[in-house]
C-alpha positions as CSV (number, residue, x, y, z in Angstrom):
1,M,13.1,-7.9,56.2
2,T,13.7,-10.2,53.2
3,Q,15.1,-13.5,54.2
4,L,18.6,-14.4,52.8
5,C,18.9,-17.8,51.2
6,R,22.3,-19.2,50.2
7,L,22.8,-21.8,47.5
8,V,25.8,-24.0,48.0
9,G,26.8,-26.8,45.6
10,I,28.5,-29.9,47.1
11,P,29.4,-31.9,44.0
12,A,30.2,-35.2,45.6
13,F,29.8,-38.5,43.6
14,E,32.1,-40.7,45.6
15,G,29.5,-41.7,48.2
16,A,27.3,-43.2,45.5
17,G,30.2,-45.0,43.9
18,R,29.5,-43.8,40.4
19,R,29.9,-40.6,38.4
20,G,27.0,-38.3,37.7
21,C,25.9,-36.8,41.0
22,D,28.8,-34.4,40.8
23,M,26.8,-32.8,38.0
24,G,23.8,-32.3,40.3
25,P,24.5,-28.7,41.4
26,A,24.9,-27.5,37.8
27,A,21.7,-29.3,36.7
28,F,19.7,-27.7,39.5
29,R,21.1,-24.3,38.5
30,A,20.2,-25.0,34.8
31,A,16.7,-26.0,35.9
32,G,16.2,-22.4,37.3
33,I,16.6,-22.8,41.0
34,L,17.9,-19.3,41.5
35,G,15.1,-17.6,39.5
36,S,12.4,-19.6,41.3
37,L,13.5,-18.4,44.7
38,V,14.0,-14.8,43.5
39,E,10.3,-14.9,42.3
40,L,9.3,-15.9,45.9
41,G,10.9,-12.7,47.2
42,Y,14.1,-14.1,48.8
43,D,17.5,-12.4,48.7
44,I,19.6,-15.1,47.0
45,V,23.3,-15.5,47.1
46,D,24.8,-18.4,45.0
47,D,28.0,-19.2,46.8
48,G,29.1,-21.6,44.0
49,D,30.5,-25.1,44.7
50,I,32.7,-26.0,47.7
51,T,35.7,-28.2,47.3
52,R,37.2,-30.9,49.5
53,A,40.6,-32.3,50.4
54,P,40.9,-36.0,50.9
55,A,41.3,-36.9,54.6
56,D,43.9,-39.1,56.0
57,V,42.0,-42.3,57.1
58,G,44.9,-44.7,57.0
59,R,44.1,-48.2,55.9
60,A,41.0,-48.7,57.9
61,Y,37.9,-50.3,56.4
62,P,39.3,-51.3,53.0
63,R,35.9,-52.4,51.7
64,M,34.6,-48.9,51.8
65,K,34.7,-47.1,48.5
66,F,36.4,-43.6,48.3
67,L,36.8,-43.4,52.0
68,P,39.4,-40.6,52.1
69,E,37.4,-38.5,49.5
70,V,34.1,-38.9,51.4
71,A,35.7,-38.0,54.7
72,G,36.9,-34.9,53.0
73,W,33.5,-34.0,51.7
74,I,32.0,-34.6,55.2
75,A,34.5,-32.2,56.8
76,A,34.0,-29.5,54.2
77,A,30.2,-29.8,54.2
78,S,30.0,-29.7,58.0
79,E,32.0,-26.5,58.3
80,C,30.1,-25.0,55.4
81,A,26.7,-25.8,57.0
82,F,27.8,-24.3,60.3
83,V,29.1,-21.1,58.8
84,K,26.4,-20.5,56.2
85,S,23.6,-21.0,58.6
86,A,24.7,-18.1,60.8
87,D,23.1,-15.5,58.6
88,S,20.9,-17.3,56.1
89,L,18.8,-20.3,55.2
90,P,21.3,-22.5,53.3
91,V,20.2,-24.9,50.5
92,F,22.8,-27.5,49.8
93,L,22.8,-28.8,46.3
94,G,24.1,-32.3,46.0
95,G,25.9,-34.4,45.1
96,D,25.1,-37.7,46.6
97,H,23.6,-38.2,50.1
98,C,27.1,-38.6,51.7
99,I,27.1,-34.8,52.0
100,S,24.4,-35.0,54.6
101,A,26.8,-36.6,57.1
102,G,28.4,-33.2,56.9
103,T,25.4,-30.9,56.7
104,L,23.7,-32.7,59.6
105,T,26.7,-32.4,61.9
106,G,27.3,-28.8,60.9
107,M,23.6,-27.9,61.5
108,S,23.6,-29.8,64.8
109,R,26.6,-27.7,65.9
110,R,24.7,-24.5,64.9
111,A,21.7,-25.6,66.9
112,A,23.8,-26.2,70.0
113,I,25.3,-22.7,69.7
114,E,21.8,-21.3,69.7
115,G,20.8,-23.5,72.6
116,R,18.4,-25.6,70.6
117,D,18.0,-29.2,69.4
118,L,18.4,-30.2,65.8
119,F,15.4,-32.1,64.2
120,V,15.7,-33.8,60.9
121,L,13.1,-34.8,58.3
122,W,14.8,-37.4,56.1
123,L,12.9,-37.9,52.8
124,D,14.4,-41.0,51.2
125,A,13.7,-44.5,50.0
126,H,16.6,-45.6,52.2
127,P,17.4,-44.9,55.9
128,D,21.2,-44.5,55.3
129,Y,21.7,-46.0,58.7
130,H,24.7,-48.3,57.9
131,T,28.1,-48.0,59.6
132,L,31.5,-48.7,58.1
133,T,31.2,-52.2,59.7
134,T,27.7,-53.1,58.4
135,S,27.7,-51.8,54.9
136,S,27.9,-54.6,52.3
137,S,28.0,-52.4,49.3
138,G,30.8,-50.1,50.5
139,N,28.9,-47.1,49.2
140,L,29.2,-44.4,51.9
141,H,26.0,-42.5,51.0
142,G,24.3,-45.2,53.0
143,T,25.9,-44.2,56.3
144,S,25.0,-40.5,56.7
145,V,22.3,-40.7,59.4
146,A,24.1,-43.3,61.5
147,Y,27.3,-41.2,61.5
148,A,25.5,-37.9,62.3
149,C,23.7,-39.7,65.2
150,G,27.0,-40.8,66.7
151,V,26.5,-44.5,66.2
152,Q,29.6,-46.6,66.8
153,G,31.3,-48.0,63.7
154,F,33.2,-45.1,62.2
155,E,36.2,-45.1,64.6
156,G,39.5,-44.5,62.9
157,A,38.0,-43.0,59.7
158,F,35.6,-40.2,60.6
159,P,36.0,-38.0,63.7
160,A,33.2,-38.4,66.2
161,P,30.5,-35.6,65.8
162,T,30.9,-32.8,68.3
163,H,27.2,-32.6,68.7
164,P,25.5,-35.9,67.6
165,V,21.9,-35.6,66.4
166,A,19.5,-37.3,68.9
167,P,17.9,-40.2,67.1
168,G,14.6,-39.4,68.7
169,N,14.7,-36.1,66.8
170,V,14.9,-37.8,63.4
171,A,11.8,-38.7,61.2
172,M,12.3,-40.8,58.1
173,M,9.6,-40.6,55.4
174,G,9.2,-42.7,52.3
175,L,11.3,-45.7,53.2
176,R,10.9,-48.8,51.1
177,S,14.4,-50.3,50.9
178,V,15.9,-51.2,54.3
179,D,18.7,-53.7,54.8
180,R,18.5,-56.3,57.6
181,E,21.2,-54.6,59.6
182,E,19.6,-51.2,59.3
183,R,16.2,-52.6,60.3
184,R,17.7,-54.0,63.4
185,A,19.4,-50.8,64.3
186,L,16.3,-48.7,63.6
187,Q,14.1,-50.8,65.8
188,T,16.1,-49.7,68.9
189,A,17.4,-46.3,67.8
190,G,14.2,-44.3,68.6
191,I,14.0,-42.8,65.1
192,S,10.4,-42.2,63.8
193,V,10.1,-44.4,60.6
194,F,7.2,-43.6,58.2
195,D,7.6,-46.1,55.5
196,M,5.3,-46.3,52.5
197,R,2.9,-48.5,54.3
198,A,2.5,-45.9,57.0
199,I,2.0,-43.3,54.4
200,D,-0.6,-45.4,52.6
201,E,-2.5,-46.1,55.9
202,S,-2.3,-42.6,57.5
203,G,-1.5,-40.2,54.8
204,V,1.4,-37.7,54.6
205,A,-0.5,-34.8,56.2
206,R,-1.1,-36.6,59.5
207,L,2.4,-38.0,59.8
208,V,4.2,-34.8,58.9
209,G,1.9,-32.7,61.0
210,A,2.6,-34.7,64.1
211,F,6.3,-34.5,63.6
212,L,6.2,-30.7,63.0
213,K,4.2,-30.3,66.2
214,R,7.0,-32.0,68.1
215,V,9.6,-29.7,66.5
216,Q,7.6,-26.6,67.4
217,E,6.9,-27.7,71.0
218,A,10.7,-28.2,71.4
219,N,11.6,-24.9,69.8
220,G,13.8,-27.1,67.5
221,L,15.9,-26.2,64.5
222,L,14.7,-28.2,61.5
223,H,16.8,-29.6,58.7
224,V,15.2,-31.2,55.7
225,S,17.1,-33.7,53.5
226,L,15.3,-34.4,50.2
227,D,16.6,-37.4,48.2
228,V,15.4,-37.8,44.6
229,D,14.7,-41.5,45.3
230,V,11.9,-40.7,47.8
231,L,9.9,-40.0,44.7
232,D,8.4,-42.7,42.5
233,P,10.9,-43.4,39.6
234,S,8.1,-42.9,37.1
235,I,8.1,-39.2,37.9
236,A,11.8,-38.9,38.9
237,P,14.0,-41.2,36.8
238,G,17.3,-39.2,37.3
239,V,18.7,-41.1,40.2
240,G,20.9,-44.2,40.5
241,T,19.0,-45.9,43.3
242,T,15.5,-46.2,42.0
243,V,12.9,-48.1,44.1
244,P,9.3,-48.5,42.8
245,G,6.4,-47.3,44.9
246,G,7.6,-43.9,46.0
247,L,5.8,-40.6,46.7
248,T,3.6,-39.1,44.1
249,V,4.0,-35.5,42.9
250,R,1.0,-34.4,44.9
251,E,2.2,-36.1,48.1
252,A,5.6,-34.6,47.8
253,H,4.2,-31.1,47.2
254,L,1.9,-31.4,50.2
255,V,4.9,-32.3,52.4
256,M,6.8,-29.3,51.1
257,E,3.8,-26.9,51.6
258,M,3.3,-28.1,55.1
259,L,7.0,-27.5,55.9
260,H,6.7,-24.0,54.6
261,D,3.6,-23.3,56.6
262,S,5.3,-24.5,59.8
263,G,7.9,-21.8,59.5
264,L,10.4,-24.2,61.2
265,V,12.8,-25.1,58.3
266,R,16.3,-23.7,58.8
267,S,18.3,-25.6,56.2
268,V,17.7,-28.0,53.2
269,D,19.6,-30.7,51.3
270,I,18.5,-31.7,47.8
271,V,20.6,-34.7,46.7
272,E,21.2,-37.7,44.5
273,L,20.2,-36.1,41.2
274,N,22.2,-37.8,38.4
275,P,21.7,-35.8,35.2
276,F,23.1,-38.7,33.1
277,L,20.1,-40.8,34.1
278,D,17.5,-38.1,33.8
279,D,15.0,-37.6,31.0
280,R,15.5,-34.2,29.4
281,G,15.8,-32.5,32.8
282,K,12.5,-33.9,34.1
283,T,13.8,-34.8,37.5
284,A,15.8,-31.6,38.0
285,V,12.8,-29.5,37.2
286,L,10.6,-31.4,39.6
287,M,13.1,-31.1,42.4
288,V,13.4,-27.3,41.9
289,D,9.5,-27.1,41.9
290,L,9.4,-29.0,45.2
291,L,12.0,-26.7,46.7
292,A,9.9,-23.8,45.6
293,S,6.9,-25.2,47.4
294,L,9.0,-25.7,50.5
295,M,10.0,-22.0,50.2
296,G,6.5,-20.7,49.8
297,R,5.1,-21.2,46.3
298,R,1.4,-22.0,46.5
299,V,-1.7,-22.0,44.3
300,M,-4.0,-20.4,46.9
301,D,-3.7,-19.3,50.5
302,H,-5.5,-22.2,52.1
303,R,-5.4,-20.9,55.6
304,S,-7.1,-17.7,54.5
305,I,-9.8,-19.6,52.7
306,S,-10.4,-21.7,55.8
307,E,-10.7,-18.7,57.9
308,R,-13.3,-17.1,55.6
309,R,-15.3,-20.3,55.7
310,G,-15.2,-20.4,59.5
311,F,-13.1,-23.6,59.8
């Protein structure tokens, strides 16, 4: 039976504090995301873009930018993720990374309904582990993981997640910009942190392989959240939060290919593309190519080759 894949645009820019990410879903579609998945044999439904209504958050946390709007996006994304994942593998097209506060909580709710735990592979230069009380920038795309994990510091603005993600089920890969408050929180949270030093020392294959083994042994449901800025800005300039020293094209494709081989991925975010900052669609095309690798595009069947060679 052919697997159903749903494309869902979530055109949020408010979490990043600047316009541009709201054009991300359109840019991914223009870069051929639908056709690339059809070529891989999936049944594809493009559900278009969702909308949001600003939430009533009172006057809490006045330093936070676009708080009612982001709260609205989180509520809409959470419900969307829960519903769409019932019969398909949803791919959420951001939008900035604030949408993941919703997709993570929605997918965690789905996992609970199925009697499973949600695991998260967070591919990002930043951990996004601030709360509304620790963020100095006021940009809410930096709070998604903390919120989804049920960390204190969102009271009076966002409702507590019904099924918080267990921090021990989260692996962050590609980190290279971590604020002091986030560093302190991560040291006690139990999250697996694979920063660029860990990648340089151990390689992505070893780190990703160990995490996927944990997910498999737990019969977990895996959500992958792919931020443009996990990539080195020399190959992916179309993002407002560039940090030098990110993943190379080959490293990123290897991660995606391993994810596909695992057969564990149940939902995906691709976020933070800002077409206004891109170079002739270079970043959008690369992100679509990475998604294609995650969904099964390969040069050769390496497992078959290994079997023929007796490995």
